[in-house]
PDB file with one MODEL, atoms N, CA, C and O in Angstrom:
MODEL        1
ATOM      1  N   MET A   1      28.793   9.667   3.770  1.00  0.00           N
ATOM      2  CA  MET A   1      28.171  10.416   4.861  1.00  0.00           C
ATOM      3  C   MET A   1      28.631  11.867   4.833  1.00  0.00           C
ATOM      4  O   MET A   1      28.907  12.448   5.883  1.00  0.00           O
ATOM      5  N   GLN A   2      28.717  12.452   3.661  1.00  0.00           N
ATOM      6  CA  GLN A   2      29.129  13.851   3.565  1.00  0.00           C
ATOM      7  C   GLN A   2      27.918  14.720   3.252  1.00  0.00           C
ATOM      8  O   GLN A   2      27.132  14.401   2.360  1.00  0.00           O
ATOM      9  N   PRO A   3      27.770  15.820   3.988  1.00  0.00           N
ATOM     10  CA  PRO A   3      26.607  16.699   3.811  1.00  0.00           C
ATOM     11  C   PRO A   3      26.619  17.386   2.453  1.00  0.00           C
ATOM     12  O   PRO A   3      27.668  17.813   1.970  1.00  0.00           O
ATOM     13  N   VAL A   4      25.451  17.486   1.848  1.00  0.00           N
ATOM     14  CA  VAL A   4      25.356  18.146   0.546  1.00  0.00           C
ATOM     15  C   VAL A   4      25.052  19.624   0.750  1.00  0.00           C
ATOM     16  O   VAL A   4      24.121  19.981   1.472  1.00  0.00           O
ATOM     17  N   LYS A   5      25.835  20.473   0.115  1.00  0.00           N
ATOM     18  CA  LYS A   5      25.652  21.918   0.313  1.00  0.00           C
ATOM     19  C   LYS A   5      24.330  22.378  -0.295  1.00  0.00           C
ATOM     20  O   LYS A   5      23.665  23.258   0.251  1.00  0.00           O
ATOM     21  N   THR A   6      23.952  21.786  -1.420  1.00  0.00           N
ATOM     22  CA  THR A   6      22.726  22.222  -2.087  1.00  0.00           C
ATOM     23  C   THR A   6      21.490  21.670  -1.383  1.00  0.00           C
ATOM     24  O   THR A   6      20.386  22.183  -1.567  1.00  0.00           O
ATOM     25  N   THR A   7      21.676  20.621  -0.572  1.00  0.00           N
ATOM     26  CA  THR A   7      20.533  20.027   0.113  1.00  0.00           C
ATOM     27  C   THR A   7      20.228  20.781   1.401  1.00  0.00           C
ATOM     28  O   THR A   7      21.129  20.998   2.211  1.00  0.00           O
ATOM     29  N   PRO A   8      18.982  21.183   1.605  1.00  0.00           N
ATOM     30  CA  PRO A   8      18.597  21.885   2.835  1.00  0.00           C
ATOM     31  C   PRO A   8      18.797  21.007   4.055  1.00  0.00           C
ATOM     32  O   PRO A   8      18.925  19.788   3.938  1.00  0.00           O
ATOM     33  N   LEU A   9      18.823  21.616   5.207  1.00  0.00           N
ATOM     34  CA  LEU A   9      19.102  20.870   6.437  1.00  0.00           C
ATOM     35  C   LEU A   9      17.995  19.855   6.720  1.00  0.00           C
ATOM     36  O   LEU A   9      18.275  18.748   7.180  1.00  0.00           O
ATOM     37  N   PHE A  10      16.743  20.223   6.451  1.00  0.00           N
ATOM     38  CA  PHE A  10      15.648  19.300   6.743  1.00  0.00           C
ATOM     39  C   PHE A  10      15.726  18.071   5.838  1.00  0.00           C
ATOM     40  O   PHE A  10      15.366  16.969   6.252  1.00  0.00           O
ATOM     41  N   ALA A  11      16.197  18.261   4.604  1.00  0.00           N
ATOM     42  CA  ALA A  11      16.301  17.137   3.675  1.00  0.00           C
ATOM     43  C   ALA A  11      17.382  16.173   4.138  1.00  0.00           C
ATOM     44  O   ALA A  11      17.235  14.958   4.007  1.00  0.00           O
ATOM     45  N   VAL A  12      18.472  16.716   4.680  1.00  0.00           N
ATOM     46  CA  VAL A  12      19.559  15.861   5.162  1.00  0.00           C
ATOM     47  C   VAL A  12      19.055  14.989   6.300  1.00  0.00           C
ATOM     48  O   VAL A  12      19.378  13.803   6.372  1.00  0.00           O
ATOM     49  N   GLY A  13      18.263  15.579   7.191  1.00  0.00           N
ATOM     50  CA  GLY A  13      17.733  14.821   8.319  1.00  0.00           C
ATOM     51  C   GLY A  13      16.687  13.820   7.864  1.00  0.00           C
ATOM     52  O   GLY A  13      16.433  12.827   8.546  1.00  0.00           O
ATOM     53  N   TYR A  14      16.077  14.080   6.707  1.00  0.00           N
ATOM     54  CA  TYR A  14      15.020  13.194   6.219  1.00  0.00           C
ATOM     55  C   TYR A  14      15.600  12.020   5.441  1.00  0.00           C
ATOM     56  O   TYR A  14      15.031  10.929   5.445  1.00  0.00           O
ATOM     57  N   GLN A  15      16.731  12.242   4.774  1.00  0.00           N
ATOM     58  CA  GLN A  15      17.334  11.172   3.981  1.00  0.00           C
ATOM     59  C   GLN A  15      17.873  10.062   4.877  1.00  0.00           C
ATOM     60  O   GLN A  15      17.920   8.901   4.471  1.00  0.00           O
ATOM     61  N   LYS A  16      18.275  10.414   6.082  1.00  0.00           N
ATOM     62  CA  LYS A  16      18.815   9.392   6.995  1.00  0.00           C
ATOM     63  C   LYS A  16      17.761   8.342   7.328  1.00  0.00           C
ATOM     64  O   LYS A  16      17.980   7.159   7.066  1.00  0.00           O
ATOM     65  N   PRO A  17      16.625   8.738   7.898  1.00  0.00           N
ATOM     66  CA  PRO A  17      15.611   7.737   8.245  1.00  0.00           C
ATOM     67  C   PRO A  17      15.026   7.043   7.026  1.00  0.00           C
ATOM     68  O   PRO A  17      14.573   5.902   7.114  1.00  0.00           O
ATOM     69  N   GLN A  18      15.034   7.730   5.890  1.00  0.00           N
ATOM     70  CA  GLN A  18      14.467   7.124   4.684  1.00  0.00           C
ATOM     71  C   GLN A  18      15.284   5.898   4.281  1.00  0.00           C
ATOM     72  O   GLN A  18      14.719   4.873   3.900  1.00  0.00           O
ATOM     73  N   GLN A  19      16.599   6.000   4.364  1.00  0.00           N
ATOM     74  CA  GLN A  19      17.442   4.864   3.999  1.00  0.00           C
ATOM     75  C   GLN A  19      17.253   3.726   4.996  1.00  0.00           C
ATOM     76  O   GLN A  19      17.247   2.553   4.621  1.00  0.00           O
ATOM     77  N   THR A  20      17.099   4.086   6.276  1.00  0.00           N
ATOM     78  CA  THR A  20      16.945   3.060   7.301  1.00  0.00           C
ATOM     79  C   THR A  20      15.625   2.317   7.120  1.00  0.00           C
ATOM     80  O   THR A  20      15.576   1.090   7.211  1.00  0.00           O
ATOM     81  N   HIS A  21      14.564   3.067   6.864  1.00  0.00           N
ATOM     82  CA  HIS A  21      13.245   2.448   6.721  1.00  0.00           C
ATOM     83  C   HIS A  21      12.853   2.389   5.247  1.00  0.00           C
ATOM     84  O   HIS A  21      11.714   2.672   4.875  1.00  0.00           O
ATOM     85  N   ASN A  22      13.817   2.019   4.431  1.00  0.00           N
ATOM     86  CA  ASN A  22      13.563   1.997   2.987  1.00  0.00           C
ATOM     87  C   ASN A  22      12.838   0.710   2.594  1.00  0.00           C
ATOM     88  O   ASN A  22      12.022   0.707   1.672  1.00  0.00           O
ATOM     89  N   VAL A  23      13.140  -0.381   3.297  1.00  0.00           N
ATOM     90  CA  VAL A  23      12.584  -1.679   2.926  1.00  0.00           C
ATOM     91  C   VAL A  23      11.106  -1.763   3.279  1.00  0.00           C
ATOM     92  O   VAL A  23      10.294  -2.209   2.469  1.00  0.00           O
ATOM     93  N   GLN A  24      10.758  -1.334   4.489  1.00  0.00           N
ATOM     94  CA  GLN A  24       9.369  -1.453   4.929  1.00  0.00           C
ATOM     95  C   GLN A  24       8.736  -0.072   5.075  1.00  0.00           C
ATOM     96  O   GLN A  24       9.417   0.886   5.441  1.00  0.00           O
ATOM     97  N   PRO A  25       7.441   0.035   4.792  1.00  0.00           N
ATOM     98  CA  PRO A  25       6.739   1.314   4.932  1.00  0.00           C
ATOM     99  C   PRO A  25       6.699   1.749   6.385  1.00  0.00           C
ATOM    100  O   PRO A  25       6.596   0.920   7.289  1.00  0.00           O
ATOM    101  N   VAL A  26       6.780   3.043   6.603  1.00  0.00           N
ATOM    102  CA  VAL A  26       6.827   3.542   7.981  1.00  0.00           C
ATOM    103  C   VAL A  26       5.406   3.745   8.482  1.00  0.00           C
ATOM    104  O   VAL A  26       4.879   4.857   8.454  1.00  0.00           O
ATOM    105  N   LYS A  27       4.790   2.657   8.943  1.00  0.00           N
ATOM    106  CA  LYS A  27       3.437   2.774   9.487  1.00  0.00           C
ATOM    107  C   LYS A  27       3.507   3.286  10.921  1.00  0.00           C
ATOM    108  O   LYS A  27       2.749   4.173  11.313  1.00  0.00           O
ATOM    109  N   GLN A  28       4.421   2.720  11.693  1.00  0.00           N
ATOM    110  CA  GLN A  28       4.593   3.171  13.068  1.00  0.00           C
ATOM    111  C   GLN A  28       5.793   4.102  13.141  1.00  0.00           C
ATOM    112  O   GLN A  28       6.924   3.668  12.924  1.00  0.00           O
ATOM    113  N   PRO A  29       5.561   5.381  13.444  1.00  0.00           N
ATOM    114  CA  PRO A  29       6.644   6.367  13.499  1.00  0.00           C
ATOM    115  C   PRO A  29       7.667   6.008  14.562  1.00  0.00           C
ATOM    116  O   PRO A  29       7.297   5.741  15.705  1.00  0.00           O
ATOM    117  N   PRO A  30       8.967   5.996  14.202  1.00  0.00           N
ATOM    118  CA  PRO A  30      10.030   5.637  15.128  1.00  0.00           C
ATOM    119  C   PRO A  30      10.455   6.811  15.994  1.00  0.00           C
ATOM    120  O   PRO A  30      10.414   7.960  15.553  1.00  0.00           O
ATOM    121  N   CYS A  31      10.865   6.526  17.230  1.00  0.00           N
ATOM    122  CA  CYS A  31      11.500   7.505  18.124  1.00  0.00           C
ATOM    123  C   CYS A  31      10.836   8.881  18.063  1.00  0.00           C
ATOM    124  O   CYS A  31       9.620   8.997  17.911  1.00  0.00           O
ATOM    125  N   SER A  32      11.659   9.912  18.185  1.00  0.00           N
ATOM    126  CA  SER A  32      11.140  11.284  18.233  1.00  0.00           C
ATOM    127  C   SER A  32      11.049  11.875  16.835  1.00  0.00           C
ATOM    128  O   SER A  32      10.595  13.007  16.673  1.00  0.00           O
ATOM    129  N   GLN A  33      11.475  11.125  15.824  1.00  0.00           N
ATOM    130  CA  GLN A  33      11.438  11.650  14.459  1.00  0.00           C
ATOM    131  C   GLN A  33      10.040  11.478  13.864  1.00  0.00           C
ATOM    132  O   GLN A  33       9.812  11.802  12.698  1.00  0.00           O
ATOM    133  N   SER A  34       9.108  10.970  14.667  1.00  0.00           N
ATOM    134  CA  SER A  34       7.752  10.766  14.158  1.00  0.00           C
ATOM    135  C   SER A  34       7.159  12.091  13.699  1.00  0.00           C
ATOM    136  O   SER A  34       6.503  12.158  12.660  1.00  0.00           O
ATOM    137  N   ASP A  35       7.392  13.151  14.481  1.00  0.00           N
ATOM    138  CA  ASP A  35       6.853  14.466  14.112  1.00  0.00           C
ATOM    139  C   ASP A  35       7.427  14.914  12.778  1.00  0.00           C
ATOM    140  O   ASP A  35       6.699  15.354  11.888  1.00  0.00           O
ATOM    141  N   THR A  36       8.741  14.797  12.653  1.00  0.00           N
ATOM    142  CA  THR A  36       9.389  15.254  11.416  1.00  0.00           C
ATOM    143  C   THR A  36       8.929  14.415  10.232  1.00  0.00           C
ATOM    144  O   THR A  36       8.608  14.955   9.174  1.00  0.00           O
ATOM    145  N   LEU A  37       8.897  13.106  10.406  1.00  0.00           N
ATOM    146  CA  LEU A  37       8.508  12.227   9.305  1.00  0.00           C
ATOM    147  C   LEU A  37       7.061  12.473   8.903  1.00  0.00           C
ATOM    148  O   LEU A  37       6.748  12.577   7.717  1.00  0.00           O
ATOM    149  N   SER A  38       6.183  12.567   9.889  1.00  0.00           N
ATOM    150  CA  SER A  38       4.765  12.767   9.580  1.00  0.00           C
ATOM    151  C   SER A  38       4.559  14.091   8.860  1.00  0.00           C
ATOM    152  O   SER A  38       3.754  14.185   7.934  1.00  0.00           O
ATOM    153  N   LEU A  39       5.297  15.119   9.292  1.00  0.00           N
ATOM    154  CA  LEU A  39       5.170  16.435   8.650  1.00  0.00           C
ATOM    155  C   LEU A  39       5.618  16.360   7.204  1.00  0.00           C
ATOM    156  O   LEU A  39       4.928  16.854   6.312  1.00  0.00           O
ATOM    157  N   ILE A  40       6.767  15.747   6.965  1.00  0.00           N
ATOM    158  CA  ILE A  40       7.310  15.671   5.607  1.00  0.00           C
ATOM    159  C   ILE A  40       6.407  14.800   4.734  1.00  0.00           C
ATOM    160  O   ILE A  40       6.137  15.136   3.581  1.00  0.00           O
ATOM    161  N   ARG A  41       5.944  13.682   5.289  1.00  0.00           N
ATOM    162  CA  ARG A  41       5.077  12.795   4.513  1.00  0.00           C
ATOM    163  C   ARG A  41       3.784  13.517   4.155  1.00  0.00           C
ATOM    164  O   ARG A  41       3.262  13.365   3.050  1.00  0.00           O
ATOM    165  N   LEU A  42       3.269  14.307   5.104  1.00  0.00           N
ATOM    166  CA  LEU A  42       2.042  15.048   4.850  1.00  0.00           C
ATOM    167  C   LEU A  42       2.263  16.050   3.731  1.00  0.00           C
ATOM    168  O   LEU A  42       1.410  16.214   2.858  1.00  0.00           O
ATOM    169  N   LEU A  43       3.412  16.722   3.756  1.00  0.00           N
ATOM    170  CA  LEU A  43       3.715  17.712   2.721  1.00  0.00           C
ATOM    171  C   LEU A  43       3.842  17.030   1.367  1.00  0.00           C
ATOM    172  O   LEU A  43       3.328  17.529   0.366  1.00  0.00           O
ATOM    173  N   MET A  44       4.527  15.888   1.334  1.00  0.00           N
ATOM    174  CA  MET A  44       4.745  15.187   0.068  1.00  0.00           C
ATOM    175  C   MET A  44       3.411  14.666  -0.471  1.00  0.00           C
ATOM    176  O   MET A  44       3.155  14.730  -1.674  1.00  0.00           O
ATOM    177  N   CYS A  45       2.567  14.153   0.422  1.00  0.00           N
ATOM    178  CA  CYS A  45       1.271  13.633  -0.017  1.00  0.00           C
ATOM    179  C   CYS A  45       0.405  14.768  -0.549  1.00  0.00           C
ATOM    180  O   CYS A  45      -0.304  14.605  -1.542  1.00  0.00           O
ATOM    181  N   SER A  46       0.466  15.910   0.112  1.00  0.00           N
ATOM    182  CA  SER A  46      -0.350  17.054  -0.312  1.00  0.00           C
ATOM    183  C   SER A  46       0.063  17.513  -1.705  1.00  0.00           C
ATOM    184  O   SER A  46      -0.783  17.795  -2.553  1.00  0.00           O
ATOM    185  N   SER A  47       1.366  17.585  -1.931  1.00  0.00           N
ATOM    186  CA  SER A  47       1.860  18.042  -3.231  1.00  0.00           C
ATOM    187  C   SER A  47       1.776  16.906  -4.234  1.00  0.00           C
ATOM    188  O   SER A  47       2.144  17.080  -5.395  1.00  0.00           O
TER     189      SER A  47
ENDMDL
END
């Protein structure tokens, strides 16, 4: 659980939920991170 200096802050916040919801696809956005997850997923899908 040590922060990576080379990793941007948004990536650190994204890696946490990714590990938690690694087994099942995130169809239903959890808690308040739905905005962040949807934004990142949209960016990844676009690229």
